[in-house]
C-alpha positions as a printed NumPy array, in Angstrom:
array([[ -0.038,  -0.185,   0.1  ],
       [  1.27 ,   3.344,  -1.185],
       [  0.084,   6.962,   0.215],
       [ -0.243,   8.622,   3.261],
       [ -1.674,   6.331,   5.612],
       [  1.462,   3.85 ,   4.745],
       [  4.044,   7.14 ,   5.618],
       [  1.975,   7.765,   8.78 ],
       [  2.013,   4.509,  10.47 ],
       [  6.002,   4.364,   9.625],
       [  7.176,   6.229,  12.126],
       [  4.837,   7.267,  16.043],
       [  2.939,  10.291,  15.874],
       [  0.73 ,  12.661,  18.258],
       [ -1.456,  14.98 ,  16.347],
       [ -4.567,  16.875,  17.557],
       [ -7.154,  15.998,  16.598],
       [ -9.23 ,  18.454,  14.272],
       [-12.025,  19.52 ,  16.174],
       [-12.967,  21.795,  18.516],
       [-14.169,  19.893,  21.16 ],
       [-11.443,  17.374,  20.879],
       [ -9.857,  18.903,  23.932],
       [ -6.194,  17.713,  25.076],
       [ -6.52 ,  14.62 ,  23.275],
       [ -4.684,  13.294,  20.667],
       [ -4.351,  10.927,  17.924],
       [ -1.787,   8.479,  18.858],
       [  0.423,   6.244,  16.401],
       [  3.017,   3.378,  17.333],
       [  4.828,   1.898,  15.37 ],
       [  6.219,  -1.721,  16.448],
       [  8.675,  -1.305,  19.039],
       [  8.719,   2.701,  19.672],
       [  6.92 ,   3.428,  22.376],
       [  8.366,   3.554,  26.345],
       [  9.136,   0.417,  27.897],
       [  9.927,  -0.275,  31.045],
       [ 11.306,  -3.71 ,  32.937],
       [  9.622,  -4.748,  36.126],
       [  8.822,  -8.086,  38.194],
       [ 11.194,  -9.701,  35.634],
       [  8.688,  -8.559,  32.532],
       [  8.718,  -6.329,  29.427],
       [  5.645,  -3.551,  29.959],
       [  5.728,  -1.801,  26.335],
       [  3.664,   1.211,  26.754],
       [  1.041,   1.849,  23.916],
       [ -0.627,   4.109,  24.938],
       [ -0.576,   6.216,  27.977],
       [ -3.079,   7.75 ,  30.568],
       [ -1.754,  11.268,  29.897],
       [ -1.934,  11.071,  26.1  ],
       [ -5.534,  10.027,  26.286],
       [ -6.542,  12.739,  28.597],
       [ -6.972,  10.052,  31.209],
       [ -9.529,   8.174,  29.601],
       [ -7.298,   4.748,  29.321],
       [ -3.89 ,   3.346,  29.202],
       [ -2.558,   0.549,  26.937],
       [  0.31 ,  -1.796,  27.293],
       [  1.655,  -4.827,  25.439],
       [  3.313,  -6.974,  28.134],
       [  5.661, -10.197,  28.339],
       [  6.11 , -12.13 ,  31.492],
       [  8.102, -15.077,  31.593],
       [  6.814, -18.417,  33.308],
       [  5.775, -18.598,  36.577],
       [  5.148, -14.888,  37.6  ],
       [  2.716, -14.834,  39.798],
       [  1.029, -11.704,  41.508],
       [ -0.141, -11.3  ,  45.106],
       [ -3.621, -11.044,  45.774],
       [ -4.028,  -7.355,  45.359],
       [ -6.947,  -4.974,  44.523],
       [ -7.267,  -1.543,  42.373],
       [ -9.015,   1.003,  43.955],
       [ -8.9  ,   3.751,  40.846],
       [ -9.176,   1.677,  37.816],
       [-10.618,  -1.54 ,  36.155],
       [ -8.077,  -3.445,  33.931],
       [ -8.253,  -5.92 ,  31.08 ],
       [ -6.108,  -8.222,  29.661],
       [ -6.264,  -9.998,  26.069],
       [ -3.967, -12.736,  25.635],
       [ -1.966, -12.697,  22.417],
       [  0.298, -15.765,  23.62 ],
       [  0.713, -18.225,  26.079],
       [ -1.366, -19.06 ,  29.569],
       [ -2.291, -18.043,  32.564],
       [ -4.342, -19.053,  35.39 ],
       [ -6.361, -16.239,  37.099],
       [ -8.01 , -15.386,  39.885],
       [-10.958, -12.977,  40.143],
       [-12.987, -12.579,  43.506],
       [-13.807, -16.093,  44.149],
       [-13.448, -17.45 ,  40.769],
       [-10.251, -19.25 ,  39.717],
       [-10.046, -19.683,  35.601],
       [ -7.553, -20.388,  32.87 ],
       [ -6.766, -17.994,  30.049],
       [ -5.177, -19.268,  26.957],
       [ -4.306, -17.333,  23.402],
       [ -7.423, -15.168,  22.397],
       [ -9.05 , -15.079,  25.632],
       [-10.36 , -11.714,  27.452],
       [-10.95 , -10.8  ,  30.856],
       [-12.35 ,  -7.831,  32.394],
       [-11.666,  -6.975,  35.975],
       [-14.115,  -3.876,  37.674],
       [-12.321,  -1.665,  39.999],
       [-12.177,  -3.32 ,  43.728],
       [-12.222,  -6.907,  42.788],
       [ -9.446,  -8.547,  44.219],
       [ -7.206, -10.573,  41.399],
       [ -4.23 , -12.136,  41.146],
       [ -2.761, -14.372,  37.974],
       [  0.315, -16.609,  37.403],
       [  1.873, -17.292,  33.708],
       [  1.643, -20.769,  33.103],
       [  2.972, -22.928,  30.651],
       [  6.743, -23.179,  29.203],
       [  6.902, -19.823,  27.195],
       [  6.745, -16.501,  27.654],
       [  2.852, -15.102,  28.086],
       [  2.242, -11.8  ,  25.72 ],
       [ -1.07 ,  -9.88 ,  26.472],
       [ -2.499,  -6.583,  25.673],
       [ -3.515,  -4.755,  29.371],
       [ -5.568,  -2.134,  29.149],
       [ -6.645,   0.247,  31.978],
       [ -9.636,   3.027,  32.555],
       [ -9.41 ,   5.534,  33.569],
       [ -5.491,   5.423,  32.377],
       [ -2.406,   6.134,  34.505],
       [ -1.598,   2.704,  36.466],
       [  1.448,   1.953,  34.395],
       [  3.317,   4.534,  35.809],
       [  3.509,   2.058,  38.695],
       [  5.574,  -0.115,  36.743],
       [  7.617,   3.182,  35.467],
       [  8.485,   4.042,  39.162],
       [  8.976,   0.109,  40.041],
       [ 11.297,  -0.839,  37.431],
       [ 13.504,   0.607,  34.944],
       [ 13.633,   1.31 ,  31.649],
       [ 13.533,  -1.335,  28.748],
       [ 17.268,  -0.475,  26.581],
       [ 15.83 ,  -3.547,  24.531],
       [ 12.453,  -5.569,  23.488],
       [ 13.158,  -8.696,  25.461],
       [ 12.485, -10.328,  29.106],
       [ 14.953,  -8.307,  31.373],
       [ 17.25 , -11.575,  31.741],
       [ 18.785, -10.024,  34.689],
       [ 19.03 ,  -6.591,  33.479],
       [ 16.543,  -5.398,  36.279],
       [ 16.678,  -4.624,  39.54 ],
       [ 16.671,  -7.407,  41.95 ],
       [ 13.537,  -9.135,  42.845],
       [ 13.895,  -8.002,  46.67 ],
       [ 14.435,  -4.31 ,  45.54 ],
       [ 11.296,  -4.624,  43.461],
       [  9.086,  -5.834,  46.081],
       [ 10.027,  -2.686,  48.414],
       [  9.401,  -0.279,  46.015],
       [  5.527,  -1.452,  44.945],
       [  5.112,  -1.677,  49.176],
       [  5.826,   2.066,  49.067],
       [  4.641,   3.324,  45.917],
       [  1.51 ,   1.121,  45.519],
       [ -0.558,   2.681,  47.722],
       [ -0.362,   5.951,  45.089],
       [ -1.306,   4.097,  42.886],
       [ -4.646,   2.851,  44.937],
       [ -3.164,  -0.37 ,  44.887],
       [ -3.465,  -2.61 ,  47.91 ],
       [ -2.051,  -6.123,  48.536],
       [ -4.922,  -8.101,  50.4  ],
       [ -3.443, -11.828,  49.96 ],
       [ -0.689, -13.846,  49.149],
       [  0.   , -14.76 ,  44.8  ],
       [ -1.618, -18.122,  43.343],
       [  0.555, -21.043,  44.169],
       [  1.926, -23.119,  41.511],
       [ -0.347, -25.791,  43.261],
       [ -3.141, -24.536,  42.21 ],
       [ -2.384, -24.233,  38.554],
       [ -2.549, -28.19 ,  38.713],
       [ -5.704, -28.347,  40.332],
       [ -7.721, -25.522,  38.363],
       [-10.249, -26.478,  35.835]])
């Protein structure tokens, strides 16, 4: 395809929406691998749309995590969260329900629902993460370090105990409260 659209998609851009009612919102186009990225919790977070760019409405990131990553049971008091799995499998606890998710599956969690997940299988998990309102991904930026490459950190990030200390310090400012332990690897075997 030749023409203006191809040129627009070739590089990341942020341009005003041509409308007087648009407020501060912008059209945002991100070419593959061009958005800001963070290594945190052994994972890669690629920011596709920041909350500021969307006037606070939504945040969107592409997340890659190795097998075995498990979050503690936690609650977000400020935003709802959704995942669309592109590759891999995970076990997800949403309230009292434990569900197995695979490539092509989607989950939405309203604000204040206790939840946790564990990546499963032998391959990394990749998913599109959406938050509404936007802004939660700033937490990962504060806890982790800028990613120098688009890959899992492989020891390039901070030590896990240092990151956990940062989570405990920074999380409450983002409305994140830890309310329980992670999903155990035993639950992965017994989940339906």
